C-alpha positions as CSV (number, residue, x, y, z in Angstrom):
1,M,33.6,-3.2,13.2
2,Q,32.9,-2.2,16.8
3,S,31.1,-4.8,18.8
4,W,28.4,-2.4,19.8
5,L,27.3,-2.2,16.2
6,S,26.0,-5.7,16.3
7,A,22.3,-6.1,15.7
8,H,21.5,-6.8,19.3
9,R,23.4,-3.7,20.5
10,I,21.5,-1.3,18.2
11,S,18.3,0.0,19.8
12,P,15.0,-0.3,17.8
13,R,14.9,3.5,17.5
14,Q,18.5,3.6,16.1
15,R,17.6,0.8,13.7
16,E,14.6,2.7,12.4
17,A,16.7,5.9,12.0
18,L,19.3,3.9,9.9
19,L,16.7,2.2,7.8
20,S,15.1,5.6,7.0
21,L,18.4,6.6,5.4
22,I,18.4,3.7,3.0
23,D,15.2,5.0,1.2
24,R,15.9,8.7,1.2
25,P,17.8,10.6,-1.5
26,E,21.5,11.1,-1.4
27,G,22.7,13.4,1.3
28,A,25.3,13.9,4.0
29,L,25.0,11.2,6.6
30,Q,25.5,12.7,10.1
31,A,25.1,10.5,13.1
32,R,24.2,13.4,15.4
33,D,21.3,14.3,13.3
34,M,19.6,11.0,14.3
35,G,20.6,11.1,17.9
36,L,23.4,8.6,17.4
37,P,26.9,8.9,19.0
38,E,29.3,11.2,17.1
39,Q,31.7,8.2,16.4
40,F,28.9,5.9,15.4
41,P,30.1,4.0,12.2
42,I,27.0,5.0,10.2
43,H,28.2,3.7,6.8
44,A,29.3,0.4,8.2
45,A,25.8,0.0,9.9
46,L,24.0,0.8,6.6
47,I,26.1,-1.8,4.7
48,A,25.5,-4.4,7.4
49,L,21.7,-3.7,7.2
50,L,21.7,-4.0,3.4
51,S,24.0,-7.0,3.0
52,H,25.0,-8.4,6.4
53,L,28.6,-7.7,5.4
54,E,30.8,-6.4,8.2
55,M,33.6,-3.9,7.4
56,T,35.4,-0.9,8.9
57,E,33.7,2.5,8.6
58,E,36.4,3.7,6.2
59,E,35.8,0.7,3.9
60,A,32.0,1.0,4.2
61,A,32.1,4.7,3.3
62,E,33.9,3.9,0.0
63,H,31.4,1.2,-0.8
64,W,28.5,3.4,0.1
65,N,29.6,6.1,-2.3
66,A,30.1,3.4,-5.0
67,L,26.6,2.1,-4.3
68,R,25.1,5.5,-4.9
69,S,27.0,5.8,-8.1
70,R,25.8,2.4,-9.2
71,Q,22.2,3.4,-8.3
72,A,22.5,6.5,-10.5
73,D,24.0,4.5,-13.4
74,L,21.2,1.9,-13.2
75,M,18.7,4.8,-13.1
76,D,20.1,6.2,-16.4
77,R,20.0,2.8,-18.1
78,L,16.5,1.7,-16.8
79,G,14.8,5.0,-17.0
80,R,13.6,4.6,-13.4
81,D,15.1,4.5,-9.9
82,P,15.8,0.9,-9.0
83,G,16.4,1.7,-5.3
84,I,19.6,1.3,-3.3
85,R,18.8,-2.4,-2.5
86,V,18.9,-3.4,-6.1
87,A,22.0,-1.4,-6.6
88,A,23.6,-3.1,-3.6
89,L,22.7,-6.5,-5.0
90,D,24.2,-5.7,-8.4
91,Y,27.3,-4.1,-6.9
92,F,28.2,-6.7,-4.3
93,T,27.5,-9.7,-6.6
94,S,28.6,-8.5,-10.0
95,E,31.4,-6.0,-9.4
96,R,32.9,-6.8,-5.9
97,R,31.8,-10.4,-5.7
98,L,31.4,-10.2,-1.9
99,L,28.1,-12.0,-2.0
100,S,28.1,-15.4,-3.7
101,R,24.6,-16.7,-2.8
102,P,22.3,-13.7,-2.1
103,K,18.8,-14.5,-1.0
104,I,15.7,-12.5,-1.8
105,V,13.8,-12.0,1.5
106,D,10.9,-9.7,1.9
107,E,11.8,-6.9,4.3
108,S,8.9,-7.3,6.6
109,A,9.6,-11.1,6.9
110,M,13.3,-10.3,7.7
111,E,12.3,-7.7,10.3
112,I,10.0,-10.2,12.0
113,A,12.5,-13.0,12.0
114,E,15.2,-10.7,13.4
115,T,13.0,-9.5,16.3
116,S,11.3,-12.8,17.0
117,A,13.2,-13.2,20.2
118,E,11.3,-10.2,21.6
119,A,8.2,-12.2,22.3
120,D,5.6,-12.0,25.1
121,G,6.5,-14.7,27.6
122,L,2.9,-15.8,28.3
123,T,1.4,-16.1,24.8
124,G,4.5,-16.4,22.6
125,L,3.3,-13.6,20.4
126,P,5.6,-10.6,19.6
127,N,5.5,-8.0,22.3
128,R,4.3,-4.4,21.8
129,R,7.8,-3.1,20.9
130,T,8.3,-5.8,18.2
131,F,4.7,-5.3,16.9
132,E,5.1,-1.6,16.5
133,A,8.5,-2.0,14.8
134,G,6.8,-4.4,12.4
135,L,4.1,-1.7,11.7
136,R,6.8,0.9,10.9
137,T,8.6,-1.5,8.6
138,E,5.3,-2.3,6.8
139,I,4.6,1.5,6.3
140,R,8.0,1.9,4.7
141,R,7.6,-1.1,2.5
142,A,4.0,-0.3,1.4
143,G,4.9,3.3,0.8
144,R,7.7,2.4,-1.6
145,R,5.6,-0.2,-3.5
146,L,2.3,1.8,-3.4
147,Q,0.5,-1.0,-1.6
148,Q,-2.2,-1.1,1.0
149,F,-2.4,-3.0,4.3
150,A,-4.7,-3.1,7.4
151,L,-4.2,-2.8,11.1
152,A,-6.6,-4.2,13.8
153,L,-6.6,-3.7,17.6
154,L,-8.4,-6.3,19.6
155,D,-9.6,-6.3,23.2
156,L,-10.6,-9.5,25.0
157,E,-13.8,-8.4,26.8
158,G,-14.6,-9.8,30.2
159,F,-11.0,-10.6,31.0
160,Q,-10.9,-8.6,34.3
161,R,-14.1,-10.4,35.4
162,V,-12.6,-13.8,34.7
163,N,-9.4,-12.8,36.6
164,A,-11.3,-11.6,39.6
165,R,-13.7,-14.6,39.8
166,Y,-11.4,-17.6,38.8
167,G,-7.9,-16.3,39.5
168,R,-4.9,-15.3,37.5
169,A,-4.1,-18.8,36.3
170,T,-7.4,-19.1,34.6
171,G,-7.0,-15.6,33.1
172,D,-3.5,-16.5,31.8
173,G,-4.9,-19.6,30.2
174,A,-7.6,-17.6,28.5
175,L,-5.0,-15.3,27.1
176,R,-2.9,-18.2,25.8
177,E,-6.0,-19.8,24.2
178,T,-7.0,-16.4,22.5
179,A,-3.4,-16.1,21.2
180,A,-3.6,-19.6,19.7
181,L,-7.0,-18.9,18.1
182,I,-5.5,-15.7,16.5
183,R,-2.3,-17.4,15.4
184,A,-4.2,-20.3,13.8
185,R,-6.0,-17.9,11.5
186,L,-3.1,-15.9,10.2
187,R,-1.3,-16.0,6.9
188,D,2.5,-16.4,6.9
189,M,2.9,-12.7,6.1
190,D,0.6,-11.5,8.9
191,L,1.9,-10.3,12.3
192,A,0.0,-10.6,15.5
193,G,1.2,-9.2,18.8
194,R,0.1,-9.0,22.5
195,L,0.3,-5.3,23.2
196,E,-0.5,-5.3,26.9
197,G,-3.0,-7.0,29.3
198,A,-5.8,-8.4,27.2
199,H,-5.1,-6.2,24.2
200,F,-3.8,-7.7,20.9
201,G,-2.7,-6.2,17.6
202,L,-2.9,-7.6,14.1
203,L,-1.0,-6.4,11.0
204,M,-2.2,-7.7,7.6
205,P,0.0,-6.7,4.6
206,L,-1.4,-6.5,1.1
207,T,-5.0,-6.5,2.5
208,L,-7.8,-4.1,1.7
209,R,-10.2,-2.8,4.3
210,S,-13.0,-5.1,3.2
211,G,-10.9,-8.3,3.2
212,A,-9.3,-7.4,6.6
213,R,-12.8,-7.1,8.1
214,V,-13.7,-10.6,7.0
215,A,-10.5,-12.0,8.4
216,V,-10.7,-10.3,11.8
217,D,-14.4,-11.2,12.1
218,R,-13.5,-14.8,11.7
219,I,-11.1,-14.5,14.7
220,R,-13.9,-12.7,16.7
221,A,-16.3,-15.5,15.9
222,A,-13.8,-18.2,16.8
223,V,-13.1,-16.6,20.2
224,H,-16.8,-16.2,20.9
225,D,-17.5,-19.9,20.1
226,A,-14.4,-21.1,22.1
227,F,-15.4,-19.5,25.4
228,L,-19.1,-20.4,25.1
229,R,-18.1,-24.0,26.2
230,P,-16.0,-25.2,29.0
231,G,-12.3,-25.9,28.4
232,L,-10.1,-28.6,29.8
233,S,-9.1,-26.4,32.7
234,H,-11.9,-23.8,33.0
235,P,-15.6,-23.5,33.0
236,V,-17.7,-21.5,30.5
237,L,-16.0,-18.0,30.6
238,G,-18.1,-16.1,28.1
239,L,-15.2,-14.0,26.8
240,T,-15.6,-12.1,23.5
241,L,-13.5,-9.9,21.3
242,A,-14.1,-6.3,20.3
243,G,-12.0,-4.9,17.4
244,G,-11.2,-1.7,15.6
245,L,-9.7,-1.7,12.1
246,A,-7.8,0.9,10.1
247,A,-6.3,0.9,6.6
248,Y,-3.1,2.3,5.1
249,P,-2.9,4.8,3.5
250,D,-6.6,5.8,3.4
251,D,-7.0,6.4,7.1
252,A,-3.5,7.4,8.0
253,D,0.1,7.0,6.7
254,T,2.0,7.0,10.0
255,A,2.2,4.4,12.8
256,S,0.8,6.7,15.4
257,G,-2.0,7.8,13.0
258,L,-3.0,4.2,12.2
259,L,-2.9,3.1,15.8
260,G,-5.1,6.1,16.7
261,C,-7.7,5.3,14.0
262,A,-7.8,1.7,15.0
263,A,-8.2,2.7,18.7
264,E,-11.1,5.0,17.8
265,S,-12.8,2.1,16.0
266,L,-12.2,-0.2,18.9
267,A,-13.8,2.4,21.3
268,A,-16.8,2.5,18.9
269,A,-17.0,-1.3,19.0
270,R,-17.1,-1.3,22.8
271,A,-19.7,1.5,22.8
272,Q,-21.9,-0.5,20.4
273,G,-22.1,-3.4,22.9
274,G,-18.8,-5.2,22.1
275,N,-18.3,-8.6,20.4
276,R,-18.0,-6.9,17.0
277,I,-15.5,-5.3,14.6
278,V,-15.8,-1.7,13.7
279,V,-14.0,-0.3,10.6
280,H,-12.6,3.2,10.6
281,H,-13.7,5.3,7.6
282,R,-12.0,8.7,7.3
283,E,-12.4,9.0,3.5
284,Q,-16.2,9.1,3.0
285,R,-16.3,8.1,-0.6
286,G,-19.6,6.3,-1.1
287,A,-19.0,5.1,-4.6
288,L,-17.2,2.0,-5.7
289,R,-13.5,2.8,-6.3
290,L,-11.7,1.3,-9.3
291,R,-8.0,0.7,-9.5
292,P,-6.7,0.6,-13.1
293,G,-5.1,-2.6,-14.1
294,G,-2.4,-3.2,-16.7
295,S,-0.4,-0.1,-17.8
296,P,-0.6,2.9,-15.4
297,L,-3.4,5.3,-16.1
298,K,-2.1,8.8,-16.6
299,L,-4.2,12.0,-16.8
300,L,-3.6,15.7,-16.9
301,V,-4.4,18.1,-14.0
302,Q,-4.4,21.9,-14.1
303,R,-4.7,24.6,-11.6
304,P,-7.6,27.1,-12.5
305,G,-6.2,30.2,-14.1
306,S,-3.0,28.5,-15.2
307,D,-2.1,27.1,-18.6
308,A,0.4,24.6,-17.1
309,M,-0.6,20.9,-17.3
310,H,0.8,18.3,-15.0
311,S,0.7,14.5,-15.6
312,V,-0.5,12.4,-12.7
313,R,-1.0,8.7,-12.3
314,V,-4.4,7.5,-11.1
315,R,-4.1,5.0,-8.2
316,D,-7.9,4.7,-7.9
317,I,-11.0,6.6,-9.0
318,S,-14.8,6.7,-8.4
319,R,-17.8,8.8,-9.3
320,S,-17.0,11.0,-6.3
321,G,-13.2,11.3,-6.3
322,A,-9.8,9.9,-7.0
323,L,-6.3,9.3,-5.5
324,L,-3.6,10.8,-7.7
325,E,0.2,10.4,-7.7
326,G,2.7,12.7,-9.5
327,R,5.6,15.1,-9.2
328,E,3.5,18.1,-8.4
329,V,2.5,18.9,-4.7
330,F,-1.1,19.9,-4.2
331,A,-2.1,21.4,-0.9
332,E,-5.2,20.4,1.1
333,G,-8.2,22.6,0.1
334,E,-6.7,23.5,-3.3
335,R,-9.0,23.4,-6.3
336,I,-7.8,21.7,-9.5
337,L,-9.2,20.6,-12.9
338,L,-8.8,16.9,-13.8
339,H,-9.0,16.3,-17.6
340,L,-10.4,13.0,-18.8
341,P,-9.7,12.0,-22.5
342,G,-12.6,11.6,-25.0
343,R,-13.5,8.2,-26.2
344,S,-12.2,9.1,-29.7
345,P,-10.0,11.8,-31.2
346,A,-13.1,13.6,-32.3
347,E,-14.6,13.7,-28.8
348,P,-13.3,16.5,-26.6
349,S,-11.8,15.9,-23.2
350,L,-13.9,16.3,-20.1
351,S,-12.6,18.7,-17.4
352,L,-13.8,17.9,-13.8
353,E,-13.5,20.4,-11.0
354,A,-12.1,18.9,-7.8
355,T,-10.9,19.8,-4.4
356,V,-7.9,18.3,-2.8
357,V,-9.1,16.7,0.5
358,R,-5.8,15.0,1.4
359,G,-2.3,15.8,0.3
360,K,0.8,13.7,1.2
361,Q,4.5,14.0,0.4
362,G,5.3,10.3,-0.1
363,Q,8.5,8.3,-0.2
364,D,8.8,8.6,-4.0
365,R,6.1,10.9,-5.3
366,P,3.5,13.1,-3.7
367,C,-0.1,11.8,-3.5
368,A,-3.4,13.8,-3.5
369,G,-6.8,12.6,-2.6
370,I,-9.4,14.7,-4.5
371,R,-13.2,15.0,-4.4
372,F,-15.1,16.0,-7.5
373,S,-16.9,19.3,-6.9
374,S,-19.3,19.6,-9.9
375,H,-19.8,18.2,-13.4
376,P,-20.5,20.2,-16.5
377,S,-23.6,19.4,-18.6
378,G,-23.4,15.7,-19.5
379,G,-20.3,15.4,-17.3
380,Q,-21.6,12.7,-15.1
381,S,-22.5,10.5,-18.0
382,A,-19.1,11.0,-19.5
383,L,-17.4,10.2,-16.2
384,D,-19.5,7.0,-15.9
385,R,-18.4,5.9,-19.4
386,F,-14.8,6.6,-18.5
387,L,-15.2,4.5,-15.3
388,E,-16.8,1.7,-17.2
389,S,-13.8,1.5,-19.5
390,I,-11.6,1.1,-16.4
391,R,-14.0,-1.4,-14.9
392,I,-13.6,-3.7,-18.0
393,Q,-9.8,-3.9,-17.5
394,G,-9.3,-2.7,-13.9
395,L,-9.8,-3.8,-10.3
396,E,-12.7,-3.0,-8.1
397,V,-11.4,-1.8,-4.8
398,E,-14.3,-1.2,-2.3
399,N,-16.7,1.4,-1.1
400,G,-15.1,4.1,0.9
């Protein structure tokens, strides 16, 4: 393989473009479509990213086609798409025996490890480029697995004042101390970065909005307490943290969208006097949302005036709305009917009118956020009984 294909010679943008090919359906792989050189060994790069095996482009193209065939075969046998990564593990270990001791490593952890060299020299935290690459990776991972995560942007308030009064050395020491306070309160799966100046970012996988707020507020409180007393090399500095928090996918499902929502919340925290964490809420669902546990909850939806019924999976539901996933694409603003089953065969189903307030074409299946418009006579009581049946075996999420 050409030396410029090595991991350290591929730019972050090229790496993101290649990783996006791994999760998309089969199609022609054209380097020029992604801004790569015409002679770029695209199949060899994909195989290397999947398995760390190095081979010529000709060999890799044959293996890639075989991988897609193995994926289709596994799909037929399992009744679901196992993904190209599972197909690659099966193919390279069972058939080709090119991998003798494969290791299961979470993709986000692997990405962080591979880019750990790109750290901020002052604090030791990942720099902005590394942090944003980790955010894009987590979006892909969470999108495939239908998981949630939270993003926070933090601003060390009073930093410019400290720099001007006590000098740069004291300011740099404050940044290092803040980074240490943040790092000490992270889980292994979390990612913190110094974005620029006195601005920090925090990525929290598998974390709901409510849990993220508690975690980030602990960091805020620790910073507040630390700078209320003199340090070994500085007087009382009185620095505080303001933070803005956004959640995937409720607030946004792209890196730029999430960063924008978190930045809006950070601006609101500053406007409210600072030294606080403000949570972004785009989806104003006031009722407690329930996420069904156990087997997937499937309901039928119907467009008004149509006899066609479409099966959807309920990702979460409340008295005011729901988040649905299925094969059918619903447009924002479209009206639908959601059919809830009766408690017994003798009890008729309940049809709830709803409006699509958020539509998204996801990695696997489209999603639609809906808001209930009105309830027929006795409909609210029937909905409450239905929600109670979910509450017994389901998971409470949070208020929107």
